[in-house]
DODOLO-89789 format. One line per field, with one value per residue (C-alpha): residue number from 1; x, y, z. Coordinates in steps of 0.2 Angstrom, whole numbers, plus 5000, padded with zeros to 4 digits. Example, Ala and Ser with C-alpha at 12.3 -4.5 7.8 and 13.67 -1.06 7.14 Angstrom:
<rs>
pos: 1,2
east: 5062,5068
north: 4978,4995
up: 5039,5036
</rs>
This chain:
<rs>
pos: 1,2,3,4,5,6,7,8,9,10,11,12,13,14,15,16,17,18,19,20,21,22,23,24,25,26,27,28,29,30,31,32,33,34,35,36,37,38,39,40,41,42,43,44,45,46,47,48,49,50,51,52,53,54,55,56,57,58,59,60,61,62,63,64,65,66,67,68,69,70,71,72,73,74,75,76,77,78,79,80,81,82,83,84,85,86,87,88,89,90,91,92,93,94,95,96,97,98,99,100,101,102,103,104,105,106,107,108,109,110,111,112,113,114,115,116,117,118,119,120,121,122,123,124,125,126,127,128,129,130,131,132,133,134,135,136,137,138,139,140,141,142,143,144,145,146,147,148,149,150,151,152,153,154,155,156,157,158,159,160,161,162,163,164,165,166,167,168,169,170,171,172,173,174,175,176,177,178,179,180,181,182,183,184,185,186,187,188,189,190,191,192,193,194,195,196,197,198,199,200,201,202,203,204,205,206,207,208,209,210,211,212,213,214,215,216,217,218,219,220,221,222,223,224,225,226,227,228,229,230,231,232,233,234,235,236,237,238,239,240,241,242,243,244,245,246,247,248,249,250,251,252,253,254,255,256,257,258,259,260,261,262,263,264,265,266,267,268,269,270,271,272,273,274,275,276,277,278,279,280,281,282,283,284,285,286,287,288,289,290,291,292,293,294,295,296,297,298,299,300,301,302,303,304,305,306,307,308,309,310,311,312,313,314,315,316,317,318,319,320,321,322,323,324,325,326,327,328,329,330,331,332,333,334,335,336,337,338,339,340,341,342,343,344,345,346,347,348,349,350,351,352,353,354,355,356,357,358,359,360,361,362,363,364,365,366,367,368,369,370,371,372,373,374,375,376,377,378,379,380,381,382,383,384,385,386,387,388,389,390,391,392,393,394,395,396,397,398,399,400,401,402,403,404,405,406,407,408,409,410,411,412,413,414,415,416,417,418,419,420,421,422,423,424,425,426,427,428,429,430,431,432,433,434,435,436,437,438,439,440,441,442,443,444,445,446,447,448,449,450,451,452,453,454,455,456,457,458,459,460,461,462,463,464,465,466,467,468,469,470,471,472,473,474,475,476,477,478,479,480,481,482,483,484,485,486,487,488,489,490,491,492,493,494,495,496,497,498,499,500,501,502,503,504,505,506,507,508,509,510,511,512,513,514,515,516,517,518,519,520,521,522,523,524,525,526,527,528,529,530,531,532,533,534,535,536,537,538,539,540,541,542,543,544,545,546,547,548,549,550,551,552,553,554,555,556,557,558,559,560,561,562,563,564,565,566,567,568,569,570,571,572,573,574,575,576,577,578,579,580,581,582,583,584,585,586,587,588,589,590,591,592,593,594,595,596,597,598,599,600,601,602,603,604,605,606,607,608,609,610,611,612,613,614,615,616,617,618,619,620,621,622,623,624,625,626,627,628,629,630,631,632,633,634,635,636,637,638,639,640,641,642,643,644,645,646,647,648,649,650,651,652,653,654,655,656,657,658,659,660,661,662,663,664,665,666,667,668,669,670,671,672,673,674,675,676,677,678,679,680,681,682,683,684,685,686,687,688,689,690,691,692,693,694,695,696,697,698,699,700,701,702,703,704
east: 4847,4852,4867,4862,4875,4876,4882,4896,4902,4920,4928,4944,4957,4966,4951,4937,4925,4914,4908,4897,4905,4900,4890,4897,4887,4895,4912,4911,4905,4920,4932,4925,4926,4945,4948,4940,4951,4963,4981,4986,4971,4969,4978,4968,4972,4968,4952,4965,4975,4959,4954,4971,4969,4952,4958,4972,4959,4948,4964,4969,4950,4950,4967,4959,4944,4953,4968,4967,4948,4950,4965,4956,4939,4932,4928,4943,4941,4952,4957,4960,4972,4981,4981,4992,5006,5012,5026,5022,5004,5011,5024,5011,4999,5013,5015,4997,4996,5010,5002,4985,4991,5003,5014,5031,5042,5049,5045,5026,5028,5038,5024,5011,5020,5022,5003,4999,5010,5000,4983,4990,4994,4976,4967,4977,4986,5003,5018,5023,5037,5054,5059,5044,5046,5065,5059,5045,5057,5071,5058,5051,5068,5075,5064,5050,5061,5070,5054,5044,5057,5053,5062,5072,5074,5063,5054,5062,5059,5059,5058,5052,5061,5056,5061,5051,5037,5037,5038,5024,5013,5017,5012,4996,4991,4998,4998,4987,4972,4965,4946,4941,4922,4924,4939,4938,4947,4961,4963,4962,4974,4988,4984,4986,5003,5009,5003,5011,5027,5028,5020,5030,5013,5007,4991,4979,4982,4973,4961,4950,4961,4959,4948,4930,4924,4932,4929,4910,4908,4896,4912,4921,4919,4927,4943,4950,4957,4942,4942,4942,4960,4967,4969,4974,4985,4992,5010,5018,5035,5050,5046,5045,5040,5022,5014,5013,4999,5001,4991,4993,4988,4983,4984,4972,4973,4991,4997,4997,4989,4971,4966,4977,4975,4993,4989,5005,5004,5014,5014,5014,5016,5014,5027,5030,5044,5033,5014,5012,5021,5012,5001,4992,4986,4979,4970,4963,4954,4945,4942,4933,4924,4917,4912,4921,4926,4917,4918,4906,4914,4931,4937,4955,4957,4950,4961,4977,4971,4972,4988,4994,4995,5011,5007,5002,5012,4999,4980,4969,4956,4943,4931,4912,4906,4895,4908,4921,4918,4916,4930,4942,4945,4928,4922,4912,4895,4883,4865,4850,4859,4876,4892,4895,4906,4898,4899,4899,4909,4928,4939,4948,4965,4963,4958,4974,4984,4977,4978,4996,5001,4993,5002,5018,5015,5012,5026,5037,5043,5052,5044,5027,5024,5014,5013,5025,5039,5037,5036,5053,5061,5055,5061,5078,5079,5074,5088,5101,5095,5104,5088,5088,5082,5067,5062,5062,5053,5040,5038,5037,5025,5036,5035,5052,5069,5073,5058,5067,5077,5062,5060,5080,5083,5094,5105,5117,5116,5132,5148,5159,5172,5176,5177,5189,5200,5197,5191,5176,5161,5146,5134,5120,5123,5123,5106,5098,5105,5095,5078,5066,5071,5057,5059,5049,5039,5035,5019,5003,4992,4992,4990,4977,4989,4994,4976,4972,4985,4978,4961,4968,4974,4969,4963,4952,4945,4942,4931,4922,4918,4911,4901,4894,4889,4881,4871,4866,4861,4850,4842,4838,4831,4819,4814,4824,4837,4825,4815,4829,4834,4817,4816,4821,4826,4839,4846,4861,4867,4863,4874,4888,4886,4888,4903,4911,4909,4917,4931,4934,4934,4946,4958,4958,4960,4975,4983,4983,4990,5005,5007,5008,5019,5030,5030,5035,5049,5055,5054,5065,5076,5079,5077,5095,5101,5094,5100,5118,5117,5111,5125,5137,5132,5131,5112,5101,5092,5073,5063,5048,5033,5020,5004,4993,4994,4987,4974,4967,4958,4939,4938,4944,4949,4960,4969,4973,4981,4990,4997,5000,5007,5025,5037,5035,5052,5050,5049,5031,5023,5016,5003,5011,5005,5014,5017,5002,4991,4996,4992,4975,4972,4978,4967,4951,4954,4958,4943,4930,4939,4933,4915,4916,4917,4918,4913,4921,4924,4914,4905,4893,4887,4876,4862,4862,4845,4849,4853,4870,4870,4882,4886,4888,4897,4881,4873,4870,4851,4850,4862,4852,4838,4821,4819,4833,4838,4828,4842,4849,4851,4841,4849,4866,4861,4855,4870,4880,4894,4897,4909,4902,4907,4899,4883,4876,4877,4868,4868,4868,4854,4838,4843,4859,4850,4838,4853,4861,4846,4842,4861,4863,4847,4832,4835,4834,4819,4809,4812,4806,4788,4790,4805,4808,4813,4832,4832,4840,4825,4810,4805,4790,4786,4783,4774,4787,4795,4780,4775,4794,4795,4778,4785,4802,4794,4781,4791,4808,4807,4817,4810,4814
north: 5398,5383,5373,5356,5343,5331,5313,5308,5291,5288,5274,5266,5267,5250,5239,5245,5247,5261,5270,5284,5300,5305,5321,5337,5334,5317,5322,5337,5324,5312,5327,5332,5314,5314,5329,5323,5307,5305,5306,5290,5279,5264,5248,5232,5223,5204,5199,5193,5210,5220,5210,5212,5231,5230,5222,5235,5248,5241,5238,5258,5262,5252,5261,5278,5274,5265,5276,5293,5296,5292,5305,5319,5315,5318,5309,5306,5302,5288,5291,5310,5305,5293,5307,5318,5304,5310,5299,5298,5293,5279,5273,5273,5262,5249,5248,5248,5233,5224,5226,5220,5206,5191,5193,5192,5191,5206,5202,5203,5221,5225,5216,5227,5243,5238,5235,5252,5261,5251,5256,5275,5274,5265,5278,5294,5289,5296,5287,5288,5301,5292,5302,5296,5278,5277,5285,5271,5257,5264,5263,5245,5239,5248,5254,5243,5227,5231,5235,5220,5207,5204,5189,5194,5182,5171,5155,5140,5136,5117,5109,5092,5082,5068,5055,5064,5067,5048,5043,5054,5048,5030,5033,5041,5026,5012,5016,5031,5028,5045,5044,5056,5061,5053,5043,5054,5067,5054,5053,5072,5077,5065,5073,5091,5087,5079,5094,5105,5096,5094,5112,5122,5130,5138,5129,5144,5140,5123,5125,5140,5150,5166,5174,5168,5181,5173,5155,5158,5170,5165,5164,5153,5137,5146,5151,5133,5120,5114,5101,5115,5118,5101,5092,5073,5069,5051,5054,5043,5036,5028,5010,4996,5007,5011,5027,5040,5049,5067,5079,5098,5109,5126,5137,5152,5158,5160,5174,5191,5185,5182,5199,5195,5183,5176,5158,5146,5129,5113,5095,5080,5063,5046,5035,5017,5016,5023,5023,5032,5046,5046,5062,5054,5039,5050,5062,5048,5040,5057,5058,5040,5043,5060,5050,5065,5058,5062,5042,5034,5017,5022,5011,5009,4993,5001,5016,5006,4998,5016,5020,5034,5031,5032,5048,5057,5063,5063,5059,5070,5062,5074,5078,5080,5097,5097,5094,5107,5120,5108,5109,5094,5095,5096,5097,5084,5087,5076,5074,5064,5050,5051,5059,5065,5076,5092,5097,5115,5118,5116,5110,5124,5127,5126,5108,5104,5113,5107,5088,5091,5096,5081,5070,5078,5075,5056,5052,5060,5077,5088,5104,5109,5104,5114,5114,5127,5115,5106,5122,5128,5112,5113,5131,5126,5111,5123,5134,5120,5112,5126,5134,5152,5167,5169,5150,5150,5165,5158,5141,5149,5163,5177,5194,5199,5188,5194,5186,5168,5174,5170,5152,5149,5138,5145,5130,5132,5118,5119,5110,5125,5114,5103,5119,5125,5110,5105,5089,5078,5086,5079,5091,5079,5073,5091,5094,5078,5085,5101,5093,5089,5073,5060,5050,5034,5029,5047,5049,5052,5056,5059,5043,5042,5046,5063,5068,5064,5075,5089,5086,5086,5104,5114,5129,5117,5109,5125,5131,5115,5117,5133,5129,5113,5125,5137,5123,5117,5135,5137,5121,5124,5140,5136,5119,5111,5113,5113,5126,5137,5136,5141,5156,5172,5180,5166,5169,5179,5165,5151,5162,5162,5142,5140,5152,5142,5126,5135,5140,5122,5115,5129,5127,5108,5108,5121,5112,5096,5104,5111,5094,5085,5098,5094,5077,5078,5089,5077,5063,5071,5077,5059,5048,5050,5050,5032,5027,5032,5025,5008,5006,5011,4997,4985,4983,4979,4994,4993,4990,5004,4992,5000,5009,4998,4983,4984,4970,4980,4994,4992,4996,4982,4995,5003,4987,4982,5000,4999,4982,4984,5002,5002,5014,5010,5009,4991,4977,4973,4957,4963,4952,4945,4958,4965,4984,4988,4976,4985,5003,4996,4987,5002,5015,5003,5002,5020,5027,5015,5022,5038,5033,5026,5032,5024,5027,5037,5029,5014,5007,4995,4981,4966,4962,4943,4942,4949,4935,4937,4946,4940,4946,4935,4938,4942,4960,4970,4971,4952,4950,4959,4951,4960,4956,4965,4966,4980,4993,4992,5008,5007,5023,5015,4999,5008,5019,5012,5023,5017,5003,4986,4980,4995,4995,4983,4993,4986,4998,4991,5002,5010,5027,5026,5023,5037,5049,5043,5046,5063,5069,5062,5058,5066,5085,5080,5068,5081,5093,5081,5078,5060,5046,5029,5016,5014,4996,4990,4977,4988,5001,5007,5026,5033,5050,5058,5053,5045,5034,5029,5024,5013,5005,5001,4993,4983,4978,4976,4974,4991,5002,5019
up: 4817,4830,4824,4818,4821,4806,4809,4799,4794,4795,4785,4792,4778,4784,4790,4779,4793,4796,4812,4817,4824,4842,4844,4852,4869,4869,4865,4879,4891,4887,4889,4906,4913,4907,4916,4933,4931,4946,4938,4949,4945,4957,4953,4950,4966,4970,4981,4994,4994,4995,5010,5019,5015,5023,5038,5041,5038,5053,5064,5061,5065,5081,5087,5083,5093,5108,5109,5100,5103,5122,5123,5115,5122,5104,5087,5077,5060,5056,5038,5041,5055,5043,5032,5043,5044,5061,5066,5084,5080,5069,5082,5096,5085,5083,5103,5104,5092,5101,5117,5111,5100,5105,5089,5095,5077,5071,5052,5058,5061,5046,5036,5045,5040,5022,5023,5031,5019,5005,5013,5013,4994,4990,4999,4994,4979,4987,4993,5011,5014,5014,5030,5039,5033,5039,5055,5059,5053,5064,5078,5075,5074,5088,5103,5099,5098,5114,5124,5119,5115,5097,5090,5075,5059,5048,5053,5048,5028,5027,5011,5006,4991,4980,4995,5008,4998,4992,5011,5015,5001,5005,5023,5016,5006,5016,5035,5039,5050,5047,5042,5029,5026,5010,5001,4987,4998,5000,4981,4979,4993,4984,4967,4973,4982,4966,4955,4967,4965,4946,4942,4956,4958,4973,4981,4977,4957,4960,4973,4982,4993,5002,5015,5018,5006,4992,4997,4997,4984,4968,4957,4970,4959,4943,4953,4954,4942,4931,4916,4904,4911,4908,4892,4891,4877,4871,4865,4852,4859,4850,4843,4856,4870,4875,4871,4885,4893,4896,4906,4899,4914,4910,4927,4926,4944,4947,4959,4950,4934,4939,4930,4916,4902,4905,4909,4911,4905,4912,4906,4917,4912,4919,4929,4926,4940,4954,4953,4969,4963,4947,4943,4929,4938,4952,4940,4929,4944,4948,4929,4928,4944,4937,4920,4912,4895,4879,4874,4886,4882,4889,4904,4912,4902,4886,4887,4886,4870,4862,4852,4841,4823,4814,4804,4820,4835,4847,4850,4861,4872,4875,4890,4889,4886,4901,4914,4908,4921,4935,4948,4947,4967,4975,4993,5002,5009,5020,5014,5015,5006,5014,5010,4992,4982,4977,4958,4961,4976,4976,4989,5001,5004,5023,5021,5012,5024,5039,5032,5027,5044,5052,5039,5043,5062,5058,5046,5059,5052,5064,5056,5053,5035,5021,5003,5001,5007,4990,4981,4989,4984,4967,4965,4971,4959,4945,4949,4950,4933,4925,4919,4914,4926,4913,4913,4931,4934,4922,4931,4948,4942,4948,4940,4947,4946,4964,4972,4971,4986,4998,4992,4997,5012,5027,5023,5009,4997,4987,4994,4998,5007,4991,4980,4992,4993,4974,4979,4973,4977,4989,4984,4982,5000,5006,4996,5004,5021,5018,5016,5031,5040,5044,5060,5060,5076,5081,5092,5083,5097,5116,5127,5141,5154,5146,5144,5161,5168,5157,5163,5182,5178,5193,5182,5173,5189,5196,5181,5181,5200,5195,5182,5192,5206,5194,5187,5204,5211,5195,5197,5215,5212,5197,5202,5189,5175,5161,5168,5172,5154,5149,5161,5153,5171,5172,5153,5159,5172,5158,5145,5158,5161,5144,5143,5156,5146,5130,5142,5149,5130,5123,5137,5136,5117,5119,5132,5122,5107,5117,5126,5110,5102,5117,5116,5097,5102,5115,5103,5090,5103,5111,5095,5089,5106,5110,5094,5097,5115,5109,5096,5109,5120,5107,5109,5094,5086,5090,5074,5072,5070,5058,5065,5056,5043,5025,5029,5043,5032,5031,5012,5000,4987,5000,5005,4987,4985,5001,4996,4978,4975,4975,4981,5000,5009,5015,5001,5000,4993,4977,4966,4950,4938,4923,4922,4911,4922,4937,4930,4925,4941,4952,4941,4943,4962,4964,4955,4964,4979,4975,4976,4994,5013,5029,5046,5059,5075,5072,5088,5082,5093,5088,5102,5106,5099,5083,5069,5061,5045,5032,5014,4999,4983,4973,4969,4983,4981,4983,4997,5012,5020,5021,5040,5050,5069,5076,5079,5061,5052,5035,5027,5030,5023,5007,5005,4990,4993,5011,5013,5011,5027,5036,5028,5040,5055,5071,5086,5105,5110,5101,5109,5099,5083,5087,5090,5074,5063,5072,5069,5050,5041,5050,5045,5027,5028,5037,5022,5009,5005,5002,5002,4994,5007,5007,5010,4992,4989,4994,4982,4992,4993,5009,5014,5027,5043,5052,5038,5036,5055,5053,5038,5045,5060,5051,5036,5040,5060,5063,5078,5078
</rs>
C-alpha cells in the first residue's frame, strides 16, 4: 500500500499562529535547491556598479578580439581567458588600454585593475590570487608608468565653503545671464546646492544619477527626492521669537543603502540673516508652484499667520496625497504649449554638474567646480566640529570610518606653526585659505577675435575646402545638390560630406574649449600680478564692473529677487521691508518665477508697417488686440508661462516666423486632431494646421 502523506497543522507556541507542513516532495525539492546553491552567492550590487562591471566586461572582450584572437588566429573565449589569470595577459591588457585610450593618470589604471578584480569575483566567486595582484600592481606602477609617462597623484580636491557658496549663489541670482529652458531650473539648482551643503549628501541622493539605463528606466522617477520624503514642520520657539519652519528630509537613495531600508533623515531650517542661503525659502517656492499643500487656502502670507499652540511643540503642514510620489526636482520639456516641468521625469545629475561647472567659470573659480566641492567642505566642517566618528559616518553615509580620508583636501587646515610656537592660533584663516578662491572679473566666453583665430586654423580651413569641393563635384555631376542627395549612387559621398561637416564642428568646439580654458588660466595667473603691480606703482586698483545690472533682467520677478535678496558682497538698495514682509515677498516672487521662462537669444524686430503693441496693467486676456502685425507668433502670445515682455514677439521676416513654428510648435500641432486658437481673446476651435493658418490670416492678420 502506497504511503499517504497526511498534512499536519503546526501551532506556534509563542504566536499561536498555525501553518500547514510541506509535503515530502516539497521538502525534497527544497533540500535539492539548497544543495545546488553556490557557497558564495552573488552580492546585491547597485545598478551603477553593475553598469561599470558590464563596461569592463565589454572592454575585456574587445581586448580578447583585437589582441589575443589575432595572435592565435582563432576564437578566444573572453571569460575563459580571464579565468586563467595569466599575468602576462593582464599586463598586455593594460598596455593595450593605455595605447587605445588617452587616460594618462596612474590612478585611472589602479581603478581599472580594481574593477577587473571585481569582475573576476563576480563571475567566478573567487578572489584574485595575492601574488598575481601584486605582480600586476608592480607592473602598473613600474614599467607601464615609465613607458607611457603616466602622471602619479590625485587630482586637486577644491572645496567650497559658506563664503564661496554665498558668492556663487549671489552671482546666480543677481548677475547670471544664462538663459534656462525654464526659470524653475534656476530655483531647483540653487535649492539642490543648498541641500547638498546642509545634508552633506551626494547628488545621487537628491536627483537621478548614473548611466543611461538608470536615467531612462521606468523607476527613475522614484529614485529621487519626492514629496513623500520631505515633511514640513513649524516648531515652537522661545517667547518673543517667531516660530521656525523646518524641513525634515528622509534620504532613501544614499550610496550603499539603496537596497536596504536604512534611510537617513536631516533637518534644515529657515535663515533670517541671509535669505539667499535659506533652503526652506527655495523649497517652499517649488512647493507653492506645485500646489503641494493639503490645505488649498495656504499662501505665503497665510503661512506666516500659523503659530504653534502653547501645549504643542510643533505643527505639521502636510502635502496632498496625490503629489507624494512626485519628484521635487523635475526635468523641463518643450511641448506644443511651450516649456513645461514634467511631473514624472526628475532632473538629471548631468544637468546639475554641467551648470555648476559653468557657474564656477563665470564667478571666477580657479578650479573646475562640482557639487562634491561642497560635500568635501561639509565633511571637513563636521570633523572639525567635534562630532564622533559614528556621527560623521552617519551624516556622510559612510559604511567605514576610513572612507573619510578621500574627502580630505591636500591642504592641511590646522595651524601647525602656532602649535609648535605655543602662540595664538590662526586656524580660521588657514581654513579660509584652503578653500577655492574666486576672482571677480574672469572672462565668461571667448571674444570675436579669439573665435576668428580658431576659424582660421589651417586644419579647419583645409577640411572646409575639401567639403566645399566635394559638394561642388556632386552638384556638377548630378545637375544639382538636391538631386545628388536623393540619388542612391551618391550616398557614400554625401555621407562623407556630412562627416566632414561633423569633423569641422567637433574640431571647432574642442579648440574653443581649449582656448577658453587657456584664457581662464592666463587670467588667474595675471590677475594678482596686475594687482600687485598697480599697488607698487601707487596706481588706483581698477574696479570690476558687474556683467549685468539687476534692472536688465527681462522677467520682473527675477529683477525683484536680484535687487532684494540680501547677501551680495556690495550694499544693495533693499526695499524698506520688515523681515517677515521680505520673507513673504521673496517667497511670492520666487514661486511665480518657477512658472515662467524667457526666450533664448531674442532677435525680434518690429517692421515699420507694424503698429506698436503696448501692455497695460489689466488682465492679459483683455490686453492684447485681436489684430496683430503679420509676423507675430500667436502661440508665444498665448503662452502664459512666457515672460510678459516677450509674449509679443514680432519677427522681421515671414520666413523667420515659419522657421520658428516649424521648430517649436508644428510637430505638436500636426499630431493633434484639433486645437484652440492660442490668442488669449479667441476661444475658437480649429481643425488642424491648415485651418489654423486660414484663421490666423483672416481673424488676426498673421500670415504664415
